C-alpha positions in Angstrom: 0.0 0.0 0.0 1.3 3.5 -0.9 0.1 6.7 0.9 0.7 10.2 -0.4 2.3 12.5 2.0 5.1 15.2 2.2 8.7 15.2 3.3 9.8 18.4 5.0 13.3 19.4 3.9 15.0 22.2 5.8 16.1 25.0 3.5 17.9 27.9 5.3 15.3 29.5 7.5 12.3 27.6 6.1 11.2 24.2 5.0 10.5 22.8 1.5 7.5 20.5 1.4 8.2 17.7 -1.2 5.3 15.4 -2.2 6.3 11.8 -1.5 4.9 8.3 -1.9 5.2 6.4 1.3 6.0 2.7 0.9 4.6 0.7 3.7 5.6 -2.9 2.7 8.9 -4.7 2.1 7.8 -6.2 -1.3 7.2 -2.7 -2.8 10.5 -1.5 -1.3 12.4 -4.3 -2.9 10.9 -3.3 -6.3 11.7 0.4 -6.0 15.1 0.6 -4.2 17.5 -0.6 -6.8 20.0 1.7 -8.4 18.6 1.5 -12.0 15.0 2.0 -10.9 15.9 5.0 -8.7 17.7 6.5 -11.7 14.6 6.0 -13.8 12.4 7.6 -11.1 14.7 10.6 -10.8 14.3 11.3 -14.5 10.5 10.7 -14.5 10.2 13.1 -11.5 11.7 15.9 -13.7 9.3 15.4 -16.6 7.2 12.6 -18.3 9.2 10.4 -20.7 8.7 7.3 -22.8 10.9 4.2 -22.5 13.0 4.8 -25.5 13.9 8.3 -24.3 14.7 6.9 -20.9 17.0 4.3 -22.4 18.8 6.9 -24.4 19.3 9.2 -21.3 20.4 6.3 -19.1 22.5 4.6 -21.9 21.0 1.2 -21.2 19.2 -1.4 -23.2 15.7 -0.4 -24.1 14.2 -3.8 -23.2 15.7 -3.5 -19.8 14.0 -0.1 -19.3 10.6 -1.6 -20.4 11.1 -4.3 -17.8 11.8 -1.8 -15.0 8.9 0.4 -16.1 6.6 -2.5 -15.9 7.7 -3.4 -12.4 7.4 0.2 -11.2 4.0 0.6 -12.7 2.8 -2.6 -11.1 4.0 -1.3 -7.7 1.9 1.9 -8.3 4.9 4.3 -8.2 4.5 5.6 -11.8 1.6 6.0 -14.2 1.0 6.8 -17.8 0.8 10.6 -17.9 0.0 11.0 -21.6 0.1 9.2 -25.0 1.8 10.8 -28.0 2.5 9.9 -31.6 6.3 9.4 -32.1 7.5 8.4 -35.5 4.2 6.8 -36.5 3.8 4.9 -33.2 1.9 5.8 -30.0 4.4 6.3 -27.2 3.4 6.1 -23.5 4.9 8.8 -21.4 5.4 7.8 -17.8 5.6 10.0 -14.7 6.0 9.6 -11.0 3.1 10.3 -8.7 5.3 12.4 -6.4 8.7 14.0 -6.3 10.0 11.6 -3.7 9.7 8.0 -2.4 9.9 7.3 1.4 10.1 4.2 3.5 9.1 4.8 7.1 11.2 2.9 9.7 9.2 4.1 12.7 5.9 5.8 12.3 6.1 7.8 15.6 6.3 11.6 15.1 5.0 15.0 16.1 1.4 15.8 15.1 1.3 19.2 13.3 -1.3 21.2 11.3 0.0 21.4 7.8 0.3 24.9 6.3 -2.3 26.0 3.8 0.4 26.0 1.1 0.3 22.2 1.1 -3.2 22.3 -0.2 -2.1 24.4 -3.3 -1.4 22.7 -6.6 2.0 23.0 -8.1 0.6 25.3 -10.8 -0.9 27.5 -8.1 2.4 27.7 -6.2 4.1 28.7 -9.5 1.4 31.4 -10.2 1.9 32.9 -6.7 5.7 33.0 -7.2 7.5 35.4 -6.6 4.9 37.1 -4.5 5.2 34.2 -2.0 8.5 32.5 -1.8 9.6 29.9 0.8 6.4 30.6 2.8 7.2 34.3 3.0 5.2 37.1 1.5 7.6 38.9 -0.8 5.5 41.6 -2.4 4.1 45.0 -1.7 0.3 45.2 -1.8 -0.9 48.5 -3.3 -4.4 49.8 -2.9 -6.1 53.0 -4.0 -6.3 55.9 -1.5 -9.8 56.5 0.0 -9.1 60.2 -0.3 -9.8 62.3 -3.4 -6.7 62.0 -5.5 -5.3 61.7 -9.0 -6.3 63.4 -12.3 -9.8 61.9 -12.0 -10.3 63.2 -8.4 -11.5 59.7 -7.4 -11.8 57.9 -4.1 -11.1 54.1 -3.9 -14.1 52.1 -2.6 -12.5 48.7 -3.0 -9.9 48.7 -0.2 -11.8 46.2 1.9 -11.3 43.7 -0.9 -7.6 44.0 -0.3 -8.2 42.8 3.3 -9.8 39.6 1.9 -6.8 39.1 -0.4 -4.4 39.8 2.5 -6.2 37.2 4.7 -5.9 34.6 1.9 -2.2 35.4 1.4 -1.7 35.2 5.2 -3.1 31.7 5.3 -0.7 30.4 2.7 2.4 32.2 4.0 4.1 31.7 7.4 6.2 34.8 7.5 5.4 38.5 6.9 8.3 40.9 7.4 8.2 44.7 7.3 5.5 46.9 5.8 3.7 45.1 3.0 0.7 47.4 2.2 0.7 51.0 0.9 -1.8 53.4 -0.6 -1.1 54.3 -4.2 -0.3 57.9 -3.0 2.4 56.5 -0.7 4.3 54.5 -3.3 7.8 55.8 -4.0 10.3 55.1 -6.8 12.0 52.3 -4.9 8.7 50.7 -4.2 8.0 50.5 -7.9 10.9 48.1 -8.3 9.5 45.5 -5.9 7.2 42.6 -6.6 3.8 44.1 -6.3 0.2 43.1 -6.0 -1.9 46.0 -7.2 -5.6 46.2 -6.3 -8.1 48.5 -8.0 -8.6 50.1 -11.4 -6.7 52.9 -13.1 -9.1 55.6 -12.0 -8.8 54.9 -8.3 -5.3 53.4 -8.1 -2.6 55.5 -9.8 -0.2 52.5 -9.9 -2.6 50.6 -12.0 -2.8 53.8 -14.1 0.9 53.7 -14.6 0.9 50.1 -15.6 -2.2 50.2 -17.8 -0.5 50.5 -21.2 1.8 47.6 -20.2 -1.1 45.2 -19.6 -2.2 42.6 -22.2 -5.8 43.4 -21.0 -6.2 47.1 -20.3 -8.6 49.8 -19.4 -9.9 52.4 -21.9 -10.3 55.3 -19.4 -11.5 57.7 -22.0 -14.4 55.4 -22.9 -16.0 54.9 -19.5 -13.2 52.7 -18.3 -14.2 49.8 -20.6 -11.9 46.8 -20.6 -10.0 46.0 -23.9 -8.2 42.7 -24.5 -5.3 42.8 -26.9 -5.4 39.0 -26.9 -8.9 38.6 -28.3 -9.7 42.1 -29.5 -12.9 42.1 -27.3 -14.3 45.0 -25.2 -16.0 44.5 -21.9 -18.4 47.1 -20.6 -20.1 45.7 -17.5 -19.3 47.2 -14.1 -18.9 43.6 -12.7 -16.0 42.8 -15.1 -12.4 42.8 -13.9 -9.0 41.6 -14.9 -6.3 39.5 -13.3 -2.9 40.0 -15.0 0.6 38.8 -14.1 3.3 40.8 -15.8 7.0 41.5 -15.6 7.6 44.6 -13.6 8.4 47.4 -16.2 10.4 49.2 -13.6 12.5 46.2 -12.7 12.7 43.2 -15.1 13.7 40.9 -12.2 10.4 41.6 -10.4 6.8 40.8 -11.2 3.4 42.5 -10.7 0.0 41.0 -10.2 -2.8 43.4 -11.1 -6.4 42.8 -9.7 -8.6 45.5 -11.1 -12.1 46.1 -12.2 -14.1 48.5 -14.4 -15.6 49.6 -11.1 -15.3 48.2 -7.5 -17.6 45.2 -8.3 -15.1 44.1 -11.0 -12.2 44.5 -8.6 -14.2 42.2 -6.1 -14.5 39.6 -8.9 -10.7 39.8 -9.6 -9.9 39.3 -6.0 -12.4 36.3 -5.8 -10.7 34.8 -8.8 -7.5 34.6 -6.8 -8.9 33.6 -3.4 -11.4 31.0 -4.6 -10.7 30.0 -8.2 -6.9 29.9 -8.2 -6.6 26.7 -10.1 -8.7 27.9 -12.9 -6.8 31.2 -12.9 -3.5 29.3 -13.5 -4.7 28.1 -16.9 -3.9 31.6 -18.2 -5.8 33.2 -21.1 -8.2 30.9 -22.9 -7.2 32.0 -26.4 -3.5 32.3 -25.7 -2.3 30.2 -22.7 1.1 31.8 -22.9 -0.5 35.1 -21.6 -1.1 35.2 -17.9 -4.2 37.5 -18.1 -7.8 36.7 -17.6 -11.1 38.6 -17.8 -13.6 37.8 -15.1 -17.2 38.7 -14.4 -18.6 38.8 -10.9 -22.2 37.6 -10.0 -24.3 37.9 -6.9 -25.8 34.4 -6.8 -27.4 34.6 -3.3 -29.1 38.0 -3.9 -27.5 39.8 -1.0 -26.0 42.6 -3.1 -22.5 41.3 -2.8 -20.5 39.6 -5.6 -19.9 36.0 -4.5 -19.2 34.0 -7.7 -16.9 34.5 -10.7 -17.1 33.5 -14.4 -14.0 33.5 -16.5 -14.8 35.3 -19.8 -11.3 34.7 -21.3 
């Protein structure tokens, strides 16, 4: 029997949680713990491969690889991740179920509550990087000022949504150092070079305004702040529409920015909900061009209490 779990590996001041398959019987251990099979598992943990490719990488006989693959599959350690046509034949690509294999000598240990990050998928963890790294919040959250400010003399009405976002980020990070939240009017030149999570549209948040032309999905402020997607060429006019866009920081190419913004405050609420409740869907990137990390969302009030509580991904 094999049980999925995690190995905690100490890394400087934090721990890296590595998904592992726990082997609980000697017969499976005998199958797995041989030099050649461990070499195969190490390669398959990097990416899915088919037997001929494995044989080439390991410089061993292909039939021998097929034999080892059969034994590892029988033991439940690997599985067929995909099938693909290779030179006129269908090749089976195998992958490991986890990044490690463990054999417990003594099951006694300390009972702990796992951090929320362990419930995130690998794609979600990658999406939240570099804003959360090693369990630490490594980003400046920028919200619009509630005072009248900017060329549009606007007041932000969506700051409380940033609280919801901060609570979510706090649940999946175990360390917060220094000041991590600023109003757009407080952001200085050095702040612009950091990883940032910017909440609110370009009328109420002047940092979103600065970034607007760099976004693949942007706001047309002159036309009632409608949303325009350079990916699909579509316009979005509803107040409940918002965007979630992850881009390279134009002020520092080594940093990144996550923009959560709406046509109005209802759209910003939808963008925040997309992160806090629909993160796995968000990680699929744009429906038309998956290489673009930018989505358009629409918020809906399904329970009729006047508050956006559900999100639809429009692209």
